[in-house]
C-alpha positions in Angstrom: 19.2 8.5 13.3 22.2 8.1 15.8 22.1 9.3 19.3 24.1 12.4 20.1 27.0 11.9 22.2 25.8 13.3 25.4 22.8 11.0 25.1 25.0 7.9 24.8 27.2 9.5 27.9 24.0 9.5 29.8 22.9 6.2 29.3 26.3 4.7 30.1 26.2 6.7 33.5 22.7 5.2 34.4 23.6 1.8 33.5 26.7 2.2 35.7 24.8 3.8 38.5 22.3 0.8 38.3 25.1 -1.8 38.8 26.6 0.1 41.6 23.0 0.2 43.3 22.6 -3.5 43.1 26.0 -3.9 44.8 25.8 -1.2 47.5 22.3 -0.3 47.5 20.7 -3.8 47.8 21.0 -3.9 51.6 18.9 -0.9 52.1 16.0 -2.1 49.7 16.2 -5.6 51.4 16.0 -4.1 55.0 12.7 -2.3 53.8 11.7 -5.3 51.8 12.1 -7.8 54.7 9.5 -5.6 56.8 7.1 -5.5 54.2 7.4 -9.3 53.6 6.5 -10.1 57.2 2.9 -9.0 57.0 2.1 -12.0 54.6 2.1 -14.4 57.4 -1.7 -15.3 58.6 -0.8 -15.8 62.2 0.8 -13.8 65.2 3.5 -16.1 66.7 3.4 -16.2 70.3 5.5 -17.9 73.0 4.1 -20.4 75.6 4.9 -17.9 78.6 3.0 -14.9 77.2 0.1 -13.7 79.1 -2.7 -11.9 77.4 -6.4 -12.4 77.1 -8.0 -15.3 75.2 -10.2 -13.0 73.1 -8.1 -13.5 70.1 -10.8 -12.5 67.2 -8.8 -13.6 64.1 -9.9 -13.1 60.8 -8.4 -14.7 57.3 -5.5 -12.7 56.1 -5.8 -10.4 53.1 -2.9 -8.9 50.9 -4.9 -5.9 50.4 -3.1 -3.3 52.7 -1.1 -0.3 52.4 2.5 0.1 52.8 2.2 2.3 55.8 -0.1 -0.5 57.5 2.5 -3.1 56.7 5.1 -1.2 58.2 3.2 -0.4 61.4 2.2 -4.1 61.9 6.0 -5.2 61.6 7.1 -2.5 63.7 5.0 -3.3 66.3 6.0 -7.1 66.4 9.8 -6.0 65.9 9.3 -3.8 69.3 7.5 -6.7 71.1 10.3 -9.3 70.3 13.5 -7.1 70.2 15.0 -4.4 72.5 15.6 -1.4 70.7 19.4 -0.5 70.6 20.8 3.2 71.6 23.0 5.1 69.3 26.1 3.8 71.3 29.2 2.3 69.5 28.2 -1.1 68.0 31.3 -2.9 69.4 30.3 -2.0 72.9 26.8 -3.8 72.7 26.2 -5.5 76.1 23.9 -8.2 74.7 26.2 -9.3 71.7 27.1 -13.0 71.9 29.0 -13.2 68.8 30.1 -10.5 66.5 32.2 -10.2 63.6 32.6 -9.5 59.7 30.6 -11.6 57.5 29.6 -11.4 53.7 25.8 -11.4 53.0 24.7 -13.0 49.4 22.9 -10.1 47.4 20.3 -10.9 45.1 21.8 -12.3 42.1 25.4 -12.3 43.4 25.5 -16.2 43.1 24.4 -15.8 39.5 26.8 -12.9 38.6 30.1 -14.0 40.2 31.9 -10.8 39.0 30.1 -9.0 41.7 31.5 -9.9 45.1 29.4 -10.2 48.1 29.6 -6.8 50.4 30.9 -7.4 54.0 28.9 -6.3 56.8 29.2 -6.1 60.6 27.1 -8.8 62.0 25.8 -9.0 65.9 24.3 -11.8 67.4 22.1 -11.0 70.6 19.8 -13.4 72.6 16.9 -12.0 70.4 18.2 -11.5 66.9 20.8 -11.6 64.3 21.6 -8.0 63.0 24.0 -6.4 60.4 25.2 -3.0 60.2 26.9 -1.0 57.6 30.2 -1.0 59.7 31.4 -1.6 63.2 31.9 2.2 64.1 29.6 4.3 66.6 26.3 5.4 65.0 26.5 3.0 62.1 23.2 2.1 60.5 21.4 -1.1 61.2 20.7 -2.5 57.9 18.6 -5.4 58.9 17.4 -7.9 61.7 16.2 -11.4 61.7 14.1 -12.2 64.5 15.2 -15.7 66.3 12.5 -18.0 67.5 12.1 -21.7 68.2 10.9 -22.1 64.4 14.1 -20.8 62.9 16.8 -23.1 61.6 20.5 -22.8 60.8 22.4 -24.9 58.1 26.0 -26.2 58.8 28.5 -25.0 56.1 28.5 -26.8 52.9 31.7 -28.5 51.7 30.6 -28.9 48.1 29.8 -25.1 48.1 33.2 -24.5 49.4 34.9 -26.4 46.4 32.8 -24.3 44.0 33.1 -20.8 45.4 36.1 -20.9 48.1 33.4 -19.6 50.9 31.9 -21.6 53.8 28.4 -20.6 54.0 26.1 -20.1 57.0 22.4 -20.2 56.2 19.9 -18.8 58.7 16.1 -19.2 58.1 13.6 -16.8 59.2 10.0 -16.1 59.4 9.8 -14.9 55.7 13.5 -14.5 54.5 16.7 -16.0 55.3 20.4 -14.9 55.7 23.1 -16.5 53.7 26.2 -15.5 54.8 29.8 -16.3 53.7 33.1 -16.4 55.3 36.6 -18.1 54.1 37.4 -19.6 57.4 35.7 -22.8 58.5 36.3 -22.4 62.4 34.3 -18.9 62.0 31.5 -20.4 60.2 31.2 -23.2 62.7 31.4 -20.7 65.6 28.5 -18.8 64.3 26.5 -21.8 63.4 26.9 -23.0 66.8 26.1 -19.7 68.5 22.9 -19.2 66.3 21.8 -22.9 67.2 22.4 -22.1 70.7 20.0 -19.2 70.9 17.2 -20.8 68.9 17.2 -23.6 71.4 16.9 -21.4 74.3 13.7 -19.8 73.0 10.3 -20.9 74.3 8.3 -23.1 71.7 6.1 -20.9 69.7 2.3 -21.4 69.6 -0.1 -20.3 66.8 -3.6 -18.9 67.6 -5.1 -22.0 66.2 -3.0 -24.2 69.1 -4.4 -21.5 71.6 -8.0 -21.8 70.4 -7.9 -25.4 70.5 -7.2 -25.4 74.2 -9.8 -23.0 74.7 -12.0 -25.3 73.1 -11.2 -28.0 75.3 -11.3 -26.0 78.3 -14.7 -24.7 77.6 -16.3 -27.7 76.1 -18.8 -28.2 78.8 -20.1 -24.3 78.4 -22.2 -23.9 75.4 -22.4 -20.1 75.8 -18.5 -19.8 75.7 -18.0 -22.2 72.7 -20.4 -20.3 70.9 -18.7 -16.9 71.3 -15.5 -18.5 70.7 -16.5 -19.8 67.3 -18.4 -16.6 66.4 -15.4 -14.5 67.2 -12.8 -16.5 65.6 -13.2 -17.1 61.8 -9.9 -18.9 61.8 -11.7 -21.9 63.3 -14.8 -21.8 60.5 -14.9 -22.7 56.9 -13.4 -20.1 54.4 -13.6 -20.0 50.6 -10.5 -17.7 50.6 -6.9 -18.7 50.2 -4.6 -19.7 53.4 -1.2 -17.9 53.2 0.3 -19.7 56.1 -0.4 -22.8 58.0 -2.5 -23.1 61.0 0.3 -25.0 63.2 3.8 -24.0 63.5 6.7 -25.6 61.4 10.2 -24.7 61.3 11.3 -21.9 58.9 13.3 -23.3 55.8 13.2 -26.8 56.7 13.4 -28.7 53.6 12.5 -32.3 53.7 14.7 -34.0 51.2 14.2 -37.5 52.7 10.7 -38.1 51.5 10.6 -41.3 49.4 9.2 -41.6 45.7 9.6 -39.3 42.9 8.1 -36.1 44.3 9.9 -33.2 45.1 8.6 -31.0 48.1 9.7 -27.6 49.1 9.4 -26.3 52.8 6.8 -27.7 55.2 5.1 -24.3 55.4 4.8 -24.1 51.7 3.6 -27.7 51.5 0.7 -27.0 54.0 -0.4 -24.1 52.2 -0.5 -26.0 49.0 -2.5 -28.7 50.5 -5.1 -26.2 51.8 -5.5 -24.9 48.2 -5.9 -28.8 47.0 -8.6 -29.2 49.6 -10.6 -26.2 48.3 -10.4 -27.9 44.7 -12.3 -30.8 46.4 -15.6 -28.9 46.4 -15.8 -28.6 42.7 -14.2 -31.9 41.8 -16.3 -34.4 39.9 -13.9 -37.3 40.7 -12.0 -36.2 43.9 -10.7 -39.7 44.3 -7.1 -39.0 42.8 -6.9 -35.8 44.3 -7.7 -37.3 47.8 -5.0 -40.0 46.9 -2.4 -37.2 46.3 -3.2 -35.5 49.7 -2.8 -38.6 51.7 0.4 -39.7 49.7 2.0 -36.1 50.7 1.0 -36.7 54.3 2.5 -40.1 54.2 5.8 -38.8 52.8 5.7 -35.6 55.0 4.3 -36.8 58.5 4.4 -33.6 60.3 1.8 -32.4 58.0 -1.0 -35.0 59.5 -1.9 -32.6 62.4 -1.9 -29.5 59.6 -4.3 -31.5 57.2 -6.8 -32.7 60.1 -7.0 -29.1 61.5 -7.5 -27.8 57.9 -10.4 -30.3 57.5 -11.9 -29.5 60.6 -12.0 -25.7 59.8 -13.6 -26.6 56.5 -16.3 -28.7 58.0 -17.0 -26.2 60.8 -20.3 -24.1 60.1 -19.8 -24.5 56.1 -22.2 -22.4 53.7 -24.2 -25.6 52.4 -24.0 -28.2 55.2 -24.3 -31.6 53.8 -23.8 -30.3 50.2 -21.4 -32.0 47.4 -18.2 -30.0 48.5 -19.0 -30.4 52.3 -19.3 -34.2 51.9 -15.9 -34.2 50.0 -14.2 -32.9 52.8 -15.9 -35.6 55.1 -14.9 -38.2 53.0 -11.4 -37.1 52.8 -11.5 -36.9 56.7 -12.9 -40.5 56.5 -9.7 -41.9 54.6 -7.3 -39.5 56.9 -8.9 -41.2 60.0 -8.2 -44.9 58.3 -4.8 -43.7 57.7 -3.2 -41.6 60.0 -3.6 -41.2 63.7 -3.1 -37.3 65.0 -1.1 -36.2 67.9 -3.1 -36.3 71.4 -4.3 -32.7 71.3 -5.6 -32.7 67.8 -7.2 -35.9 68.3 -9.1 -34.5 71.3 -10.0 -31.6 69.3 -11.3 -33.9 66.4 -13.4 -36.0 68.7 -14.9 -32.9 70.0 -15.6 -31.8 66.5 -17.3 -35.3 65.8 -19.4 -34.9 68.6 -20.5 -31.3 67.9 -21.4 -32.3 64.4 -23.6 -35.2 65.4 -25.6 -33.4 68.1 -25.9 -30.3 65.4 -27.1 -32.4 62.6 -28.5 -35.7 63.7 -29.4 -38.6 61.4 -27.4 -36.8 58.6 -24.9 -38.0 56.1 -22.2 -35.7 58.1 -23.5 -37.4 61.4 -22.8 -41.0 59.8 -19.4 -40.1 58.6 -18.6 -38.6 62.1 -19.6 -41.7 63.7 -17.7 -43.9 61.2 -14.4 -41.8 61.7 -14.9 -42.2 65.3 -15.0 -45.8 65.2 -12.2 -46.2 62.7 -9.8 -43.7 64.9 -10.0 -46.4 67.8 -8.5 -49.2 65.2 -6.0 -47.0 63.2 -2.2 -47.6 64.0 -0.5 -46.4 60.9 -0.2 -47.4 57.2 2.6 -48.4 54.9 0.7 -47.3 52.1 -2.0 -44.8 51.5 -5.2 -46.4 50.6 -5.7 -47.6 46.8 -8.4 -45.8 44.6 -10.5 -48.8 45.0 -10.2 -48.4 48.9 -10.7 -44.6 48.7 -14.0 -45.4 46.7 -15.2 -47.9 49.2 -14.6 -45.4 52.5 -16.4 -42.8 50.4 -19.4 -45.0 51.0 -18.3 -46.4 54.4 -18.4 -50.0 53.2 -15.8 -52.7 53.3 -13.7 -54.0 50.5 -13.7 -57.5 48.8 -10.5 -59.3 48.7 -10.1 -62.4 46.5 -7.9 -65.0 47.9 -6.6 -67.7 45.5 -6.5 -71.5 47.0 -4.1 -73.9 44.9 -6.3 -76.7 44.1 -9.7 -75.2 45.4 -11.8 -72.2 44.4 -11.0 -68.8 45.0 -12.4 -67.3 48.4 -13.8 -63.8 48.7 -13.4 -62.1 52.0 -14.8 -58.8 53.4 -11.9 -56.6 54.8 -11.8 -53.2 56.2 -8.9 -50.8 56.3 -7.8 -52.3 59.6 -7.9 -56.0 58.6 -4.8 -57.8 59.2 -3.5 -61.0 57.6 -3.6 -62.9 60.8 -7.9 -62.4 60.9 -8.1 -63.4 57.2 -6.0 -66.5 57.5 -7.7 -67.4 60.5 -11.1 -67.0 58.7 -9.9 -69.1 55.9 -8.7 -71.9 58.1 -12.1 -71.9 59.7 -13.9 -71.7 56.4 -11.8 -74.4 54.8 -12.2 -77.0 57.5 -8.4 -76.9 58.5 -8.8 -75.9 62.1 -7.8 -79.7 63.0 -4.7 -79.6 60.8 -1.4 -80.1 62.4 0.2 -78.1 59.8 0.7 -74.2 59.3 -0.9 -72.1 56.8 -0.1 -68.3 55.6 -1.2 -65.9 53.1 1.4 -65.3 50.4 2.0 -62.4 47.8 2.4 -64.0 44.4 3.7 -62.2 41.3 5.6 -63.4 38.2 9.0 -62.7 40.0 8.6 -63.8 43.4 6.7 -65.1 46.4 6.7 -64.1 50.0 4.6 -64.8 53.0 2.5 -61.9 54.3 3.2 -60.9 58.0 0.6 -61.6 60.5 0.4 -57.8 61.3 0.6 -56.5 57.9 -2.6 -54.8 56.9 -4.3 -56.5 53.7 -5.1 -53.0 52.6 -1.4 -52.0 52.3 -1.0 -55.3 50.2 -3.8 -54.3 47.9 -2.3 -50.8 47.3 1.4 -52.3 46.7 -0.6 -54.6 44.0 -2.2 -51.5 42.4 1.2 -49.5 42.2 2.9 -52.7 40.7 0.1 -52.8 38.1 0.5 -49.3 37.2 4.5 -49.6 36.7 4.3 -52.9 35.0 1.2 -53.0 32.7 2.3 -56.0 31.0 2.7 -58.1 33.8 1.2 -61.7 33.2 0.0 -62.9 35.6 -0.8 -60.1 38.0 0.0 -59.8 41.8 -2.3 -61.9 43.9 -2.9 -63.1 47.3 -2.8 -66.8 47.9 -3.2 -69.1 50.7 -1.2 -72.2 51.0 1.1 -74.3 53.4 3.6 -72.2 55.3 4.9 -75.1 57.3 4.9 -78.9 57.3 4.6 -80.8 60.7 3.0 -83.7 59.7 2.6 -84.8 55.8 1.9 -88.5 56.3 -1.4 -88.4 58.3 -3.1 -85.8 55.9 -6.5 -87.4 54.5 -6.3 -88.1 50.7 -9.8 -86.8 50.3 -9.5 -83.5 52.2 -8.9 -80.0 50.9 -5.4 -79.8 52.7 -4.2 -82.8 50.6 -5.2 -80.9 47.1 -3.1 -78.0 48.8 -0.4 -80.3 49.6 -0.5 -81.8 46.0 -0.2 -78.3 44.4 2.5 -77.1 46.8 4.6 -80.1 46.0 4.2 -79.6 42.1 5.3 -76.0 42.7 8.5 -77.5 44.3 9.2 -79.7 41.4 8.9 -76.8 38.6 11.3 -74.5 40.7 13.8 -77.3 40.8 13.5 -78.1 44.5 12.9 -81.9 44.4 16.4 -83.4 43.1 15.3 -86.5 41.3 16.0 -88.1 38.1 14.8 -87.0 34.6 12.8 -90.2 34.3 11.1 -89.6 37.6 10.3 -85.8 36.4 8.7 -87.1 33.5 6.7 -89.8 35.5 5.4 -86.7 37.9 4.4 -84.8 34.7 2.4 -87.6 33.5 0.8 -87.8 37.0 0.0 -84.3 36.9 -1.8 -84.6 33.3 -3.8 -87.7 34.6 -4.9 -85.5 37.5 -5.8 -82.5 35.5 -7.6 -84.4 32.3 -8.1 -87.9 33.7 -7.3 -90.6 30.9 -5.5 -89.6 27.6 -7.4 -88.1 25.0 -6.4 -86.2 21.9 -9.0 -83.7 22.6 -7.7 -83.2 26.3 -6.2 -79.6 26.9 -2.5 -79.7 27.0 -0.8 -77.2 29.2 2.3 -75.6 28.3 5.7 -77.7 29.0 7.0 -75.3 31.7 3.6 -76.0 33.8 4.4 -79.9 33.8 8.3 -80.2 33.7 11.2 -78.2 35.1 12.3 -75.6 32.7 16.0 -75.6 34.0 16.4 -79.4 33.3 15.9 -78.7 29.3 18.4 -75.7 29.6 20.8 -77.8 30.9 21.1 -80.2 27.9 22.0 -77.3 25.9 25.5 -76.8 25.1 27.4 -74.1 27.1 28.3 -70.7 25.4 31.9 -70.6 24.3 34.2 -69.1 26.9 37.0 -67.1 25.9 39.6 -66.0 28.3 40.2 -62.5 29.0 43.3 -61.3 27.6 46.1 -60.1 29.9 47.7 -57.8 27.4 46.4 -54.1 27.4 47.1 -53.9 23.8 45.0 -56.9 22.8 42.3 -55.6 24.9 42.3 -52.1 23.1 42.5 -54.1 19.7 39.4 -56.2 20.7 37.7 -53.1 21.8 38.2 -51.2 18.3 36.9 -54.3 16.5 34.3 -54.7 18.3 33.2 -51.3 17.6 33.8 -51.7 14.2 32.4 -53.9 11.1 33.9 -56.7 13.0 31.6 -56.1 15.9 28.8 -56.2 13.6 29.8 -59.6 12.4 30.0 -60.8 16.1 26.7 -59.5 16.8 25.5 -61.6 13.7 26.8 -64.5 14.8 25.5 -64.2 18.7 22.1 -63.7 16.8 22.6 -66.8 14.6 23.9 -69.0 17.7 21.0 -67.9 19.6 18.5 -68.9 17.0 20.2 -72.3 16.9 20.0 -72.8 20.6 16.3 -71.7 20.5 15.8 -74.4 18.1 17.5 -76.9 20.1 15.4 -76.1 23.0 12.1 -76.6 21.1 13.4 -80.0 19.7 14.5 -81.0 23.2 11.1 -79.9 24.5 9.2 -81.8 21.8 11.2 -85.2 22.6 10.3 -84.6 26.3 6.7 -83.9 25.8 6.5 -86.7 23.6 8.0 -89.3 26.6 5.4 -87.6 28.9 2.5 -88.3 27.0 3.9 -92.0 26.4 3.9 -92.3 30.2 0.3 -90.7 30.4 -1.2 -93.4 28.2 0.1 -95.9 30.7 -1.9 -94.4 33.4 -5.3 -95.4 31.9 -7.9 -95.7 34.5 -6.0 -94.0 37.3 -8.5 -91.7 39.1 -7.6 -88.1 40.1 -7.3 -88.9 44.0 -5.0 -92.0 43.2 -2.9 -90.0 40.8 -2.4 -87.0 43.4 -1.7 -89.7 45.9 1.1 -91.2 43.5 2.6 -87.8 42.5 2.8 -87.0 46.5 4.5 -90.3 47.2 7.2 -90.0 44.6 7.9 -86.3 46.0 7.9 -87.7 49.6 10.6 -90.2 48.7 13.2 -87.1 48.7 14.3 -87.0 52.5 14.0 -83.0 52.4 10.4 -83.1 51.4 8.4 -80.7 53.9 11.3 -78.6 54.4 11.3 -74.8 52.9 14.3 -74.1 50.5 16.2 -70.9 50.6 19.0 -70.1 48.1 22.0 -68.9 50.0 25.7 -68.2 49.6 27.6 -69.7 52.4 30.9 -68.0 53.5 33.7 -70.4 53.8 36.2 -70.3 56.5 39.2 -70.9 54.7 40.9 -67.8 53.7 40.9 -67.1 49.8 37.9 -69.3 48.9 34.8 -67.7 47.8 31.3 -68.4 48.9 29.3 -71.7 47.9 26.0 -71.6 46.7 23.7 -74.1 48.6 20.4 -74.6 49.6 19.4 -73.7 53.2 16.4 -76.3 54.2 14.1 -75.4 57.3 12.1 -78.3 58.5 10.0 -79.0 61.5 12.8 -80.9 63.1 16.3 -79.8 61.6 17.7 -77.5 59.6 20.0 -79.0 56.5 22.4 -77.8 54.0 22.1 -79.0 50.4 24.3 -78.6 47.1 21.7 -77.7 44.6 20.5 -80.9 42.7 21.9 -83.4 45.2 19.3 -85.4 47.2 21.3 -86.1 50.5 22.1 -83.3 52.7 25.9 -81.9 53.2 25.0 -81.5 56.8 22.1 -81.5 58.9 21.3 -79.7 62.5 18.8 -80.7 64.8 17.4 -77.6 67.0 19.1 -78.9 70.0 22.5 -78.0 68.4 21.7 -74.7 67.3 22.8 -72.0 70.1 21.2 -68.8 68.3 20.3 -67.3 65.0 19.6 -64.1 63.5 20.3 -61.5 61.1 23.9 -59.9 61.4 22.8 -57.5 58.6 19.9 -56.8 56.1 21.4 -59.6 53.6 23.3 -61.9 56.2 21.8 -64.7 58.1 23.8 -65.9 61.1 23.1 -69.4 62.3 25.3 -70.4 65.6 25.8 -74.4 65.8 27.6 -75.5 68.9 31.2 -74.1 68.6 30.9 -72.6 64.9 29.1 -69.6 63.3 27.8 -70.2 60.0 27.3 -66.8 57.8 24.8 -67.1 54.7 24.4 -64.0 52.2 20.7 -64.0 51.2 17.9 -61.7 50.1 15.2 -63.5 52.3 16.9 -62.9 56.0 13.6 -62.2 57.5 11.7 -65.1 55.9 14.2 -67.7 57.3 14.4 -66.0 60.9 10.5 -66.2 60.8 10.2 -69.8 59.7 12.8 -71.1 62.2 11.0 -69.2 65.2 7.7 -70.5 64.0 8.7 -74.1 64.0 10.4 -73.7 67.3 7.2 -72.0 68.9 5.0 -74.7 67.2 7.0 -77.6 68.7 6.6 -75.7 72.1 10.5 -75.1 72.4 12.2 -72.4 74.2 12.9 -69.2 71.7 16.4 -68.8 71.2 18.3 -65.6 72.2 19.5 -63.2 69.5 23.1 -63.7 68.0 26.0 -62.9 70.4 23.5 -62.5 73.3 23.7 -65.5 75.6 20.4 -65.9 77.8 20.8 -64.1 81.1 19.1 -66.9 83.0 17.8 -70.2 82.3 13.9 -70.2 81.5 11.5 -70.9 84.2 8.2 -71.0 82.3 6.2 -73.5 80.7 6.2 -73.8 76.8 3.2 -71.8 75.6 0.3 -73.8 74.3 -0.8 -71.9 71.1 -4.6 -72.0 70.2 -5.6 -73.6 66.8 -6.0 -71.3 64.1 -3.0 -69.0 64.9 0.3 -68.8 64.0 3.0 -68.5 66.6 4.3 -65.2 67.4 7.5 -63.5 66.5 10.6 -63.5 68.5 12.1 -60.4 70.3 14.2 -59.8 67.1 11.6 -60.7 64.5 9.4 -58.6 62.4 6.2 -60.3 61.4 5.4 -63.9 61.2 3.1 -65.2 58.7 -0.1 -66.5 60.0 -1.7 -70.1 60.1 -3.1 -73.0 62.2 -0.4 -74.1 64.8 0.2 -77.6 66.1 -2.6 -79.3 67.7 
């Protein structure tokens, strides 16, 4: 049945009034709503200069309060922070710093652009940002944003101006923010600068938790006073209810957009509340390890939250309902992981130590006391982590035990080393040098991170726990990785390769490292010599030839690049200079002709793979024939013959880096070279050539260092050499290590000549330790120094 015409008229009018109210009545509703939202905070903000009694008596906040109570609470706070203004003209306000017309964004205005933001008269005072319906006498104040040291203001956004035609000024308050707009940039900048100046002039804000922490520290020697403080202030004790605001002050609306990783975060205040909810979930979790790692990762991404989480954990472990129960122990276990990962600020650290002492005194010989003792020792060693603990490390920390780290040694059995969250690569390398009997070796050793794609030395100050976490993360990203990432102990620098005993473990390490250089193509020699080396490798592995002996893959005996060099190069077609020809080629490639080209490429690749298999079979046959000639040669003799052949190359003992040399002539491109870092000189090689293009002894080098993250500068007498490489730090570390091992003076930074000649004696380095880093160097690998 159709509606009568009068009813249709009434519905349309009601709809129209609704739209008008959304536009013109929004300010009145928001002015009331802003006051109600203030109640949701869990603490009263106080300035440092405020005087008052220390009997705070705070309880957990609740949301079950009537509207009249909320209005009363906010009214009291507003009167304590803002001086009420009389009914005089708005323009005659003596406290006004800046005033003018601005447009304020209403709810839904940006989503409904046909409703334009309404203009209001804004007045900035030393205490607040107020806005009125007009600038006339008796105009109603529609809203007020209290300005404290926690407020923040955002600068105008150019992208928003391109989209809307307005410059924005966003001011974040305690529970709401003002998004203001103007058509003029200079006006927006004037407001932003004025608001920021008012915020900077405010005294730092303290929360009741901070005030109570100060009281606890002042009365730590008075048991009766401390008992009264904890009894009267439930905010210091365990709670099963939610937390509606953080325990420590955080800037309002400060979004952290620079956190690494795929995670997206909101404001620090919201993240602190979310973390408390995560902590409460620990009590009933059967497997709390993933949740613990998530909390630790958030603290690593957002460092300001570290103190907050420490305070929350201290709160939840203070007078719990079931001391020593499963939920309570989960809190202590997370606190243990925190103490091995992050170091709190001095005030929170003192409060934490007091909490540990109090727990040990109240519950001696309990699990909680054992965790407290472990945490106190860990806090004395923690200096910061690059990664959060791995799942394995968290499981070990929950049991207050050490991890077992496996270090692989080429030519020797793998070594198992017990490490903690604070063990560095220097300590492990020093232990391996002593355990393997390498303390008297003149050469340098280091720990390396090895994977299928790359190998790099581990810095001496690097925590091995961080390395293991990176391995765990890489294994999760690439589950098909073969072989997996691992730690390896090997030579880092060669100071003397002639006097290494053949029957020693060091010679086995030297033999394995020489074989790695051969496989990577860093030993330029003839193909005949490479086949002989492969035969010697087989003799050292399997002894005399036998048809039943295991045959390694060819790429484990012979450099793969040599076989690829035999294949014919792919056909090269010069690019067409004619635009029409390129267009026709593109159209043909996207049609039937493109399918024919793809088929031709597949057939050519198949032929190349067949040719590669043929070349590999012929090379393996030649290697086997040479292997048969080594009948009766023992393993030590085969290894010695292998090293002797490799040592014939003059650059043996140098560490080679792939670099691109920037040529000095204008118009010439970079030249791909090998940069060889040896114990006595730095040499430049053309890849595959046995003789160096140039060699510089260390006496000719005036300075070296990193010009930027991918450019290494080497100053030789009156010229500068610039090398493009991804291994800038590794080159600088190795150069500095050789200089320090030889007792030479450390060189200054690039373009920084020494201010005065050296007057001190060269430092004598103890055995088992690698020379330290230079002033511009990050972390050198560790090993044994020159005796």
